[in-house]
N, C-alpha and C positions, 0 to 999 in steps of 0.2 A: 357593927356589921359582923365581922369575924368574931365568933364567940371564943375561939382559942387562937390567939395571935401566933402561936408556934406552928399552926397548921399551914400558914402561908395564905396566899390569895386563892380563893376558891372560885370555880366557874359559876356563873349564874344558873339558877335552876331553870329559868325561862327568860327569853328575850323576845320582845315584840317590837315591831317597827312599822313605819307608815309607808313602806315601799309599795305595797299592793292594796292596803286597806286603811282607811281613816276611821278608826273606831269611835263611836259616839255614845253608846249606851250598852249596858249589859245587865243581865239578871239571871240568877240561878233559878231554875224552874223545876227542880227535883222535889218529889214528894216522898213521903215515908214508904209508900207502896212500891216504889221503884227500886230495882237492883242496881241501876246505873245512875250517874249524876249528869245533869244537863245544864249547859250554860248557853243562854240565848243572847245574841248580840245584834246590834244595829251598827252598820258601817256604810261608808261611801267608798266605792272603788277608786283606786289610784293607778294611773298609767303614765309612765314617763314624767313623774312628778306632778301631774295634773290630777286634782281631786274632782271626780265626776259629781254632778249635783244631785244625782238620784241615790236615795238611801236603800239599802238592802238589809236583809236579816240572814243570820246563820245560826246553826245550833252545833255545839260541840258536845260530845259525849265521852264520859270517863267511866272507867270501871272502879276506880278507888277514890275515896273522899279526899285524900291528901292531894293528889294530882289535880282534882277538880278545884279544890280550895286555892292552891297556888295559882292556877290559871285565872280563876275568878277574881281573886284579890289583885293580881297584877293588871288584868284587863280593866277592872273597876277604876283603879287609879289612873290608868292611861285614858280612859273615857272621860273622867272628871276633868283632866287637863285639856283634852281635845274639845270638850263641850264649851270651854271658856274662850276658845279661839274665835276669830271672825267667822270662819267656816261653821263652827259649831253653833254660834249665835244665829247664823242665817237659817239653820234648820232646827231651831229650838222647839218648834211645834211638833216636828217629827220625833224628837227625843221625848217630849212630853207624852205624845201618843203611844210611843213604844212602852213607856213605863205604865201607862194606863191599861193597855191591852195585855200586858204580861203579868198583871197582878195575880 
């Protein structure tokens, strides 16, 4: 984790949680013609600890590749875990469709 133990504990670059969104799938949709970097995601809203059964999409835009990559890699791992849960399994068709339509 820490590349240099003398530096002490470092703060996370990014922290995501399930307080407002239960992320299910994500895909980078940037092309070489774009000056910006785009991350498209599928999620279910969460309110007061209750995950709503309707899935929504969102797009996040970044100006630099490093920030986009950190966000995408973190979100992809989070989605992979969430997709294995009972909630994720109940909407596996929506996840499959998301990846089909965002190719």
